[in-house]
C-alpha atoms as an extended CHARMM CRD file, in Angstrom:
* protein
*
       233  EXT
         1         1  MET       CA              0.0000000000        0.0000000000        0.0000000000  PROA      1               0.0000000000
         2         2  VAL       CA              1.7570000000        3.1280000000       -1.2550000000  PROA      2               0.0000000000
         3         3  TYR       CA              1.0230000000        6.4620000000        0.4070000000  PROA      3               0.0000000000
         4         4  PHE       CA              1.3890000000        9.8480000000       -1.3550000000  PROA      4               0.0000000000
         5         5  GLN       CA              1.9680000000        8.4610000000       -4.8360000000  PROA      5               0.0000000000
         6         6  SER       CA              3.9000000000       10.6630000000       -7.2850000000  PROA      6               0.0000000000
         7         7  VAL       CA              4.8710000000       13.2450000000       -4.6730000000  PROA      7               0.0000000000
         8         8  ASP       CA              6.2320000000       16.5070000000       -6.0860000000  PROA      8               0.0000000000
         9         9  SER       CA              7.8270000000       18.4850000000       -3.2730000000  PROA      9               0.0000000000
        10        10  ALA       CA              7.3270000000       21.7110000000       -5.1850000000  PROA      10              0.0000000000
        11        11  ALA       CA              3.5540000000       21.2140000000       -5.0230000000  PROA      11              0.0000000000
        12        12  LEU       CA              3.3870000000       20.8500000000       -1.2450000000  PROA      12              0.0000000000
        13        13  ILE       CA              2.3040000000       24.0400000000        0.5060000000  PROA      13              0.0000000000
        14        14  THR       CA              1.3700000000       22.6810000000        3.9110000000  PROA      14              0.0000000000
        15        15  ALA       CA              1.7380000000       25.4160000000        6.5240000000  PROA      15              0.0000000000
        16        16  TYR       CA              1.0710000000       24.7870000000       10.1810000000  PROA      16              0.0000000000
        17        17  GLU       CA              0.4150000000       28.4700000000       10.7700000000  PROA      17              0.0000000000
        18        18  ASN       CA             -2.4900000000       28.4100000000        8.2970000000  PROA      18              0.0000000000
        19        19  ASN       CA             -4.1470000000       25.3990000000        9.9220000000  PROA      19              0.0000000000
        20        20  ALA       CA             -3.0830000000       25.6020000000       13.5670000000  PROA      20              0.0000000000
        21        21  PRO       CA             -5.8740000000       24.4790000000       15.9380000000  PROA      21              0.0000000000
        22        22  LYS       CA             -7.8460000000       27.2030000000       17.6980000000  PROA      22              0.0000000000
        23        23  LEU       CA             -8.5230000000       27.2320000000       21.4150000000  PROA      23              0.0000000000
        24        24  GLN       CA            -12.1610000000       26.4530000000       22.1670000000  PROA      24              0.0000000000
        25        25  PRO       CA            -14.6010000000       26.2500000000       25.1050000000  PROA      25              0.0000000000
        26        26  GLY       CA            -13.8300000000       23.3180000000       27.3650000000  PROA      26              0.0000000000
        27        27  ASP       CA            -10.0770000000       23.4600000000       26.8030000000  PROA      27              0.0000000000
        28        28  ILE       CA             -8.0300000000       23.1630000000       29.9820000000  PROA      28              0.0000000000
        29        29  LEU       CA             -5.0120000000       25.4550000000       29.8540000000  PROA      29              0.0000000000
        30        30  ALA       CA             -1.9510000000       25.2560000000       32.0990000000  PROA      30              0.0000000000
        31        31  ILE       CA             -0.5740000000       28.8040000000       32.2080000000  PROA      31              0.0000000000
        32        32  SER       CA              2.5330000000       30.0390000000       33.9820000000  PROA      32              0.0000000000
        33        33  VAL       CA              4.2160000000       33.4390000000       34.0150000000  PROA      33              0.0000000000
        34        34  THR       CA              7.9640000000       33.9630000000       34.4700000000  PROA      34              0.0000000000
        35        35  ALA       CA             10.2350000000       36.9880000000       34.7930000000  PROA      35              0.0000000000
        36        36  ASP       CA             13.6540000000       37.9760000000       36.0950000000  PROA      36              0.0000000000
        37        37  ASP       CA             11.9830000000       39.1270000000       39.3060000000  PROA      37              0.0000000000
        38        38  ILE       CA             10.2190000000       35.9560000000       40.4800000000  PROA      38              0.0000000000
        39        39  ARG       CA              8.3180000000       37.7830000000       43.1990000000  PROA      39              0.0000000000
        40        40  ALA       CA              6.6740000000       40.0000000000       40.5900000000  PROA      40              0.0000000000
        41        41  THR       CA              5.1140000000       36.9160000000       38.9860000000  PROA      41              0.0000000000
        42        42  GLN       CA              3.4620000000       35.6310000000       42.1700000000  PROA      42              0.0000000000
        43        43  PRO       CA              0.1200000000       37.4100000000       41.6240000000  PROA      43              0.0000000000
        44        44  PHE       CA             -0.1620000000       35.6410000000       38.2340000000  PROA      44              0.0000000000
        45        45  ASN       CA              0.8500000000       32.2090000000       39.5420000000  PROA      45              0.0000000000
        46        46  PRO       CA             -1.5000000000       31.0500000000       42.3100000000  PROA      46              0.0000000000
        47        47  ILE       CA              0.1960000000       28.5770000000       44.6140000000  PROA      47              0.0000000000
        48        48  SER       CA             -1.4200000000       25.1790000000       45.0370000000  PROA      48              0.0000000000
        49        49  SER       CA             -2.9870000000       24.4120000000       48.4070000000  PROA      49              0.0000000000
        50        50  TYR       CA             -0.9660000000       21.1820000000       48.2340000000  PROA      50              0.0000000000
        51        51  ALA       CA              2.3680000000       23.0120000000       47.9290000000  PROA      51              0.0000000000
        52        52  GLY       CA              2.7310000000       23.3340000000       51.6750000000  PROA      52              0.0000000000
        53        53  ALA       CA              1.5200000000       25.6910000000       54.3530000000  PROA      53              0.0000000000
        54        54  ALA       CA              4.3090000000       28.2050000000       53.7680000000  PROA      54              0.0000000000
        55        55  GLY       CA              4.0760000000       27.9890000000       49.9850000000  PROA      55              0.0000000000
        56        56  THR       CA              6.9460000000       28.2910000000       47.5260000000  PROA      56              0.0000000000
        57        57  LEU       CA              7.9500000000       30.5550000000       44.7070000000  PROA      57              0.0000000000
        58        58  GLN       CA              6.8080000000       29.6230000000       41.2200000000  PROA      58              0.0000000000
        59        59  GLY       CA             10.4000000000       29.0030000000       40.1730000000  PROA      59              0.0000000000
        60        60  THR       CA             10.5600000000       25.9410000000       42.4200000000  PROA      60              0.0000000000
        61        61  ASN       CA              6.8700000000       25.0300000000       42.6190000000  PROA      61              0.0000000000
        62        62  PRO       CA              5.9890000000       22.0950000000       40.3290000000  PROA      62              0.0000000000
        63        63  PHE       CA              2.3110000000       23.0870000000       40.3650000000  PROA      63              0.0000000000
        64        64  ILE       CA              1.1210000000       25.0540000000       37.3250000000  PROA      64              0.0000000000
        65        65  PRO       CA             -2.3300000000       26.6560000000       37.6090000000  PROA      65              0.0000000000
        66        66  THR       CA             -4.9550000000       25.4760000000       35.1190000000  PROA      66              0.0000000000
        67        67  TYR       CA             -7.8640000000       27.4140000000       33.6500000000  PROA      67              0.0000000000
        68        68  THR       CA            -10.8740000000       26.0590000000       31.7670000000  PROA      68              0.0000000000
        69        69  ILE       CA            -12.2390000000       28.1180000000       28.8940000000  PROA      69              0.0000000000
        70        70  ASP       CA            -15.9220000000       28.6970000000       29.6140000000  PROA      70              0.0000000000
        71        71  ASN       CA            -18.8240000000       28.4070000000       27.1730000000  PROA      71              0.0000000000
        72        72  ASN       CA            -18.3850000000       32.0270000000       26.1600000000  PROA      72              0.0000000000
        73        73  GLY       CA            -14.6950000000       31.5540000000       25.3980000000  PROA      73              0.0000000000
        74        74  TYR       CA            -13.2400000000       33.2620000000       28.4920000000  PROA      74              0.0000000000
        75        75  ILE       CA            -10.9180000000       32.3500000000       31.3510000000  PROA      75              0.0000000000
        76        76  ASP       CA            -10.6690000000       34.2090000000       34.6570000000  PROA      76              0.0000000000
        77        77  PHE       CA             -6.9750000000       35.0900000000       34.9620000000  PROA      77              0.0000000000
        78        78  PRO       CA             -5.3840000000       36.6530000000       38.0690000000  PROA      78              0.0000000000
        79        79  LYS       CA             -5.1480000000       40.4840000000       37.9520000000  PROA      79              0.0000000000
        80        80  LEU       CA             -6.3760000000       40.5290000000       34.3310000000  PROA      80              0.0000000000
        81        81  GLY       CA             -9.8760000000       39.2590000000       35.0910000000  PROA      81              0.0000000000
        82        82  LYS       CA            -11.9960000000       37.8170000000       32.2780000000  PROA      82              0.0000000000
        83        83  ILE       CA            -10.0120000000       37.4470000000       29.0590000000  PROA      83              0.0000000000
        84        84  LYS       CA            -11.1840000000       35.7930000000       25.8580000000  PROA      84              0.0000000000
        85        85  LEU       CA             -8.8750000000       33.1210000000       24.4410000000  PROA      85              0.0000000000
        86        86  ALA       CA            -11.2810000000       30.9410000000       22.4410000000  PROA      86              0.0000000000
        87        87  GLY       CA            -10.8010000000       31.4130000000       18.7170000000  PROA      87              0.0000000000
        88        88  LYS       CA             -7.0900000000       32.1540000000       19.1000000000  PROA      88              0.0000000000
        89        89  THR       CA             -4.2820000000       29.7490000000       18.2980000000  PROA      89              0.0000000000
        90        90  ARG       CA             -1.9750000000       28.8920000000       21.1840000000  PROA      90              0.0000000000
        91        91  THR       CA              0.6640000000       31.2120000000       19.7060000000  PROA      91              0.0000000000
        92        92  GLU       CA             -1.8350000000       34.0670000000       19.4130000000  PROA      92              0.0000000000
        93        93  ALA       CA             -2.9550000000       33.4680000000       22.9980000000  PROA      93              0.0000000000
        94        94  LEU       CA              0.6810000000       33.5730000000       24.1540000000  PROA      94              0.0000000000
        95        95  ASP       CA              1.3080000000       36.8940000000       22.4130000000  PROA      95              0.0000000000
        96        96  TYR       CA             -1.9150000000       38.3470000000       23.8320000000  PROA      96              0.0000000000
        97        97  LEU       CA             -1.1210000000       37.2890000000       27.4040000000  PROA      97              0.0000000000
        98        98  ARG       CA              2.4460000000       38.6050000000       27.1580000000  PROA      98              0.0000000000
        99        99  ARG       CA              1.1150000000       42.0350000000       26.1740000000  PROA      99              0.0000000000
       100       100  GLU       CA             -1.4710000000       42.0630000000       28.9440000000  PROA      100             0.0000000000
       101       101  VAL       CA              0.9010000000       40.8180000000       31.6670000000  PROA      101             0.0000000000
       102       102  GLY       CA              3.5400000000       43.2340000000       30.3130000000  PROA      102             0.0000000000
       103       103  ARG       CA              1.4510000000       46.0790000000       31.7310000000  PROA      103             0.0000000000
       104       104  PHE       CA              2.4800000000       44.8840000000       35.1880000000  PROA      104             0.0000000000
       105       105  ILE       CA              5.8280000000       43.0580000000       34.6640000000  PROA      105             0.0000000000
       106       106  VAL       CA              8.8800000000       44.0100000000       32.6310000000  PROA      106             0.0000000000
       107       107  ASP       CA              9.5410000000       41.5530000000       29.7620000000  PROA      107             0.0000000000
       108       108  PRO       CA              7.4470000000       38.6210000000       31.0820000000  PROA      108             0.0000000000
       109       109  GLY       CA              7.5390000000       35.0820000000       29.7680000000  PROA      109             0.0000000000
       110       110  VAL       CA              4.3080000000       33.1280000000       29.3600000000  PROA      110             0.0000000000
       111       111  SER       CA              3.7820000000       29.4040000000       28.8840000000  PROA      111             0.0000000000
       112       112  ILE       CA              0.4860000000       27.8490000000       27.7550000000  PROA      112             0.0000000000
       113       113  GLU       CA             -0.1790000000       24.1260000000       27.4890000000  PROA      113             0.0000000000
       114       114  VAL       CA             -3.4780000000       22.5140000000       26.4620000000  PROA      114             0.0000000000
       115       115  ARG       CA             -3.8550000000       19.7840000000       29.0790000000  PROA      115             0.0000000000
       116       116  ASN       CA             -6.8310000000       17.9510000000       27.5510000000  PROA      116             0.0000000000
       117       117  PHE       CA             -5.6000000000       17.7880000000       23.9470000000  PROA      117             0.0000000000
       118       118  LYS       CA             -6.5230000000       14.3480000000       22.5810000000  PROA      118             0.0000000000
       119       119  VAL       CA             -7.4570000000       12.6610000000       19.3080000000  PROA      119             0.0000000000
       120       120  THR       CA             -9.4710000000        9.5100000000       18.6410000000  PROA      120             0.0000000000
       121       121  VAL       CA             -8.7100000000        6.9640000000       15.9000000000  PROA      121             0.0000000000
       122       122  LEU       CA            -11.3460000000        4.3730000000       15.0170000000  PROA      122             0.0000000000
       123       123  GLY       CA            -12.0360000000        1.7670000000       12.3510000000  PROA      123             0.0000000000
       124       124  GLU       CA             -9.5480000000       -0.3110000000       10.3850000000  PROA      124             0.0000000000
       125       125  VAL       CA             -6.3950000000        0.4360000000       12.3600000000  PROA      125             0.0000000000
       126       126  ARG       CA             -4.3210000000       -1.9550000000       14.4490000000  PROA      126             0.0000000000
       127       127  ASN       CA             -4.8950000000       -0.2480000000       17.8070000000  PROA      127             0.0000000000
       128       128  PRO       CA             -7.9780000000        2.0000000000       17.8090000000  PROA      128             0.0000000000
       129       129  GLY       CA             -8.4750000000        4.2980000000       20.7720000000  PROA      129             0.0000000000
       130       130  THR       CA             -8.2330000000        7.7990000000       22.2090000000  PROA      130             0.0000000000
       131       131  PHE       CA             -4.7260000000        9.1980000000       22.5350000000  PROA      131             0.0000000000
       132       132  PRO       CA             -3.6240000000       12.1510000000       24.7140000000  PROA      132             0.0000000000
       133       133  VAL       CA             -1.2260000000       14.5270000000       22.9710000000  PROA      133             0.0000000000
       134       134  ASN       CA              1.4770000000       16.4930000000       24.7840000000  PROA      134             0.0000000000
       135       135  ASN       CA              1.5310000000       19.3120000000       22.2500000000  PROA      135             0.0000000000
       136       136  ASP       CA             -0.9020000000       20.8030000000       19.7650000000  PROA      136             0.0000000000
       137       137  ARG       CA              1.1480000000       20.0580000000       16.6660000000  PROA      137             0.0000000000
       138       138  ILE       CA              0.1120000000       16.5760000000       15.5980000000  PROA      138             0.0000000000
       139       139  THR       CA             -0.6710000000       15.4350000000       12.0650000000  PROA      139             0.0000000000
       140       140  VAL       CA             -3.0770000000       12.8370000000       10.7020000000  PROA      140             0.0000000000
       141       141  LEU       CA             -0.0830000000       10.6070000000        9.9550000000  PROA      141             0.0000000000
       142       142  GLU       CA              1.2180000000       10.8370000000       13.5120000000  PROA      142             0.0000000000
       143       143  ALA       CA             -2.2230000000       10.0070000000       14.9130000000  PROA      143             0.0000000000
       144       144  LEU       CA             -2.4940000000        6.9650000000       12.6290000000  PROA      144             0.0000000000
       145       145  GLY       CA              1.0020000000        6.0110000000       13.7700000000  PROA      145             0.0000000000
       146       146  LEU       CA             -0.1620000000        6.0940000000       17.4050000000  PROA      146             0.0000000000
       147       147  ALA       CA             -2.9340000000        3.6820000000       16.3710000000  PROA      147             0.0000000000
       148       148  GLY       CA             -0.4690000000        1.2990000000       14.7200000000  PROA      148             0.0000000000
       149       149  ASP       CA             -1.2320000000        2.3500000000       11.1180000000  PROA      149             0.0000000000
       150       150  LEU       CA             -4.0780000000        1.1330000000        8.9180000000  PROA      150             0.0000000000
       151       151  THR       CA             -4.7180000000       -2.5750000000        8.5320000000  PROA      151             0.0000000000
       152       152  ILE       CA             -4.5730000000       -4.1780000000        5.1020000000  PROA      152             0.0000000000
       153       153  ASN       CA             -8.3680000000       -3.8090000000        4.9770000000  PROA      153             0.0000000000
       154       154  GLY       CA             -8.4640000000       -0.0480000000        5.5960000000  PROA      154             0.0000000000
       155       155  VAL       CA             -9.5990000000        2.2770000000        2.7920000000  PROA      155             0.0000000000
       156       156  ARG       CA             -6.7100000000        4.6900000000        2.3230000000  PROA      156             0.0000000000
       157       157  LYS       CA             -8.4350000000        6.8470000000       -0.2610000000  PROA      157             0.0000000000
       158       158  ASN       CA            -11.2900000000        7.9870000000        1.9700000000  PROA      158             0.0000000000
       159       159  VAL       CA            -10.0970000000        8.5850000000        5.5360000000  PROA      159             0.0000000000
       160       160  LEU       CA            -12.6650000000       10.5630000000        7.5040000000  PROA      160             0.0000000000
       161       161  VAL       CA            -11.7690000000       13.3590000000        9.9440000000  PROA      161             0.0000000000
       162       162  ILE       CA            -14.5930000000       14.7060000000       12.1300000000  PROA      162             0.0000000000
       163       163  ARG       CA            -13.9580000000       18.0890000000       13.7290000000  PROA      163             0.0000000000
       164       164  GLU       CA            -16.1030000000       20.3060000000       15.9250000000  PROA      164             0.0000000000
       165       165  GLN       CA            -15.9390000000       24.0000000000       15.0650000000  PROA      165             0.0000000000
       166       166  ASN       CA            -18.0960000000       26.6500000000       16.7250000000  PROA      166             0.0000000000
       167       167  GLY       CA            -20.3670000000       23.9780000000       18.1440000000  PROA      167             0.0000000000
       168       168  GLU       CA            -20.8840000000       22.2550000000       14.7820000000  PROA      168             0.0000000000
       169       169  LYS       CA            -19.4970000000       18.9210000000       13.5810000000  PROA      169             0.0000000000
       170       170  LYS       CA            -17.7030000000       19.1930000000       10.2460000000  PROA      170             0.0000000000
       171       171  VAL       CA            -16.5620000000       16.2750000000        8.1240000000  PROA      171             0.0000000000
       172       172  HSD       CA            -13.3990000000       16.1950000000        5.9980000000  PROA      172             0.0000000000
       173       173  ARG       CA            -12.0660000000       13.3790000000        3.8270000000  PROA      173             0.0000000000
       174       174  ILE       CA             -8.4290000000       12.6660000000        3.0090000000  PROA      174             0.0000000000
       175       175  ASP       CA             -6.9390000000       10.4780000000        0.2740000000  PROA      175             0.0000000000
       176       176  LEU       CA             -3.7200000000        9.1340000000        1.7830000000  PROA      176             0.0000000000
       177       177  THR       CA             -2.5670000000        7.8310000000       -1.6070000000  PROA      177             0.0000000000
       178       178  SER       CA             -2.4620000000       11.3930000000       -2.9550000000  PROA      178             0.0000000000
       179       179  PRO       CA              0.1660000000       14.0230000000       -2.1070000000  PROA      179             0.0000000000
       180       180  GLU       CA             -2.7000000000       16.5160000000       -1.8130000000  PROA      180             0.0000000000
       181       181  ALA       CA             -3.4250000000       14.9500000000        1.5850000000  PROA      181             0.0000000000
       182       182  LEU       CA             -0.4670000000       16.9460000000        2.9040000000  PROA      182             0.0000000000
       183       183  ASN       CA             -2.2520000000       20.1650000000        1.9550000000  PROA      183             0.0000000000
       184       184  SER       CA             -5.5520000000       19.2530000000        3.6010000000  PROA      184             0.0000000000
       185       185  PRO       CA             -6.9180000000       21.7640000000        6.1590000000  PROA      185             0.0000000000
       186       186  VAL       CA             -7.1490000000       18.8480000000        8.6230000000  PROA      186             0.0000000000
       187       187  TYR       CA             -3.6450000000       17.4970000000        7.9780000000  PROA      187             0.0000000000
       188       188  TYR       CA             -2.7640000000       19.1520000000       11.2960000000  PROA      188             0.0000000000
       189       189  LEU       CA             -5.2760000000       17.9170000000       13.8570000000  PROA      189             0.0000000000
       190       190  ALA       CA             -7.1830000000       19.9240000000       16.4480000000  PROA      190             0.0000000000
       191       191  GLN       CA             -8.1300000000       18.8060000000       19.9470000000  PROA      191             0.0000000000
       192       192  ASN       CA            -10.8920000000       16.1820000000       20.0610000000  PROA      192             0.0000000000
       193       193  ASP       CA            -10.6370000000       15.3550000000       16.3460000000  PROA      193             0.0000000000
       194       194  VAL       CA            -11.9220000000       11.8990000000       15.4090000000  PROA      194             0.0000000000
       195       195  ILE       CA            -10.3150000000        9.9050000000       12.5940000000  PROA      195             0.0000000000
       196       196  TYR       CA            -12.2970000000        7.0340000000       11.0950000000  PROA      196             0.0000000000
       197       197  VAL       CA            -10.8650000000        4.5040000000        8.6380000000  PROA      197             0.0000000000
       198       198  GLU       CA            -13.5990000000        2.6040000000        6.8600000000  PROA      198             0.0000000000
       199       199  PRO       CA            -13.2210000000       -1.0950000000        5.9060000000  PROA      199             0.0000000000
       200       200  ASN       CA            -12.8290000000       -2.1100000000        2.2710000000  PROA      200             0.0000000000
       201       201  GLY       CA            -15.3190000000       -4.2760000000        0.3730000000  PROA      201             0.0000000000
       202       202  ALA       CA            -13.4500000000       -7.5020000000        1.0820000000  PROA      202             0.0000000000
       203       203  ARG       CA            -13.5630000000       -6.8250000000        4.8170000000  PROA      203             0.0000000000
       204       204  ILE       CA            -17.2970000000       -6.0740000000        4.7370000000  PROA      204             0.0000000000
       205       205  GLN       CA            -18.0490000000       -9.2230000000        2.7100000000  PROA      205             0.0000000000
       206       206  SER       CA            -15.8650000000      -11.2720000000        5.0270000000  PROA      206             0.0000000000
       207       207  SER       CA            -17.8310000000       -9.9740000000        8.0090000000  PROA      207             0.0000000000
       208       208  LYS       CA            -21.1380000000      -10.9090000000        6.3610000000  PROA      208             0.0000000000
       209       209  TYR       CA            -19.7790000000      -14.3230000000        5.4140000000  PROA      209             0.0000000000
       210       210  THR       CA            -18.6450000000      -14.9530000000        8.9820000000  PROA      210             0.0000000000
       211       211  GLN       CA            -22.0620000000      -14.0160000000       10.3580000000  PROA      211             0.0000000000
       212       212  ASN       CA            -23.9110000000      -16.1970000000        7.8290000000  PROA      212             0.0000000000
       213       213  THR       CA            -21.5110000000      -19.0640000000        8.4490000000  PROA      213             0.0000000000
       214       214  SER       CA            -22.1920000000      -18.9140000000       12.1770000000  PROA      214             0.0000000000
       215       215  VAL       CA            -25.9410000000      -19.1290000000       11.5620000000  PROA      215             0.0000000000
       216       216  PHE       CA            -25.4800000000      -22.0050000000        9.0990000000  PROA      216             0.0000000000
       217       217  VAL       CA            -23.2810000000      -23.9570000000       11.4960000000  PROA      217             0.0000000000
       218       218  SER       CA            -25.8070000000      -23.4770000000       14.3170000000  PROA      218             0.0000000000
       219       219  VAL       CA            -28.7080000000      -24.6890000000       12.1470000000  PROA      219             0.0000000000
       220       220  ALA       CA            -26.6590000000      -27.5930000000       10.7980000000  PROA      220             0.0000000000
       221       221  SER       CA            -25.6800000000      -28.6480000000       14.3180000000  PROA      221             0.0000000000
       222       222  LEU       CA            -29.3460000000      -28.5900000000       15.3740000000  PROA      222             0.0000000000
       223       223  ILE       CA            -30.4060000000      -30.7100000000       12.3900000000  PROA      223             0.0000000000
       224       224  ILE       CA            -27.6180000000      -33.2420000000       12.9480000000  PROA      224             0.0000000000
       225       225  GLY       CA            -28.5920000000      -33.4750000000       16.6060000000  PROA      225             0.0000000000
       226       226  LEU       CA            -32.2190000000      -34.1340000000       15.7200000000  PROA      226             0.0000000000
       227       227  ILE       CA            -31.2480000000      -36.7820000000       13.1410000000  PROA      227             0.0000000000
       228       228  THR       CA            -29.0250000000      -38.4910000000       15.6990000000  PROA      228             0.0000000000
       229       229  LEU       CA            -31.8710000000      -38.6500000000       18.1940000000  PROA      229             0.0000000000
       230       230  ILE       CA            -34.2810000000      -40.0430000000       15.5790000000  PROA      230             0.0000000000
       231       231  VAL       CA            -31.7900000000      -42.7030000000       14.4380000000  PROA      231             0.0000000000
       232       232  ARG       CA            -31.1340000000      -43.8060000000       18.0080000000  PROA      232             0.0000000000
       233       233  ASN       CA            -34.8580000000      -44.1610000000       18.6720000000  PROA      233             0.0000000000
């Protein structure tokens, strides 16, 4: 099974920046603020109640505060109050927070991590399941790799990617045998994307044959049992 047949590198225009996933309601963000003066960052880095009675500075505290984007797209951030992050890429959110925190701290550093970023791979793959992702830059190929690649019975020309955008489910299809797959708007996955690999005709027929065979064997066993009883009597 050959992927990306007749690839011409000059024709590939895939750009992560053009298709980077957007933050959305329900995302859980781990956000930390750093600066040369650690004490200046303390108002932006709440200390965990589990860090000890005396507390510690953020520079040595392993706890990173998390914030869930609400249904309206906002988080409630210390000192800044309600700020809207939904609809921004992680990079755009970083730049925005740096500017806002920069009103209080000189040259701050900001880190944002999406803690609940995951993708689901179903259908004709070796190990279907839901896979957590440590960063937001994962491709369809990497997700299929996590699932052990397609089986011999998977349809490579019609891989389905289901994505939720603005509360609506949208469906995209990718032909993995074509180099154009690398330019698909869903080549880079977003959080909660679902990939489905449908079975080919042979697999479907095999499944039907197996089901019919089971019924036939059951009926045949019953008939043979009845005949045996009649013969014995």
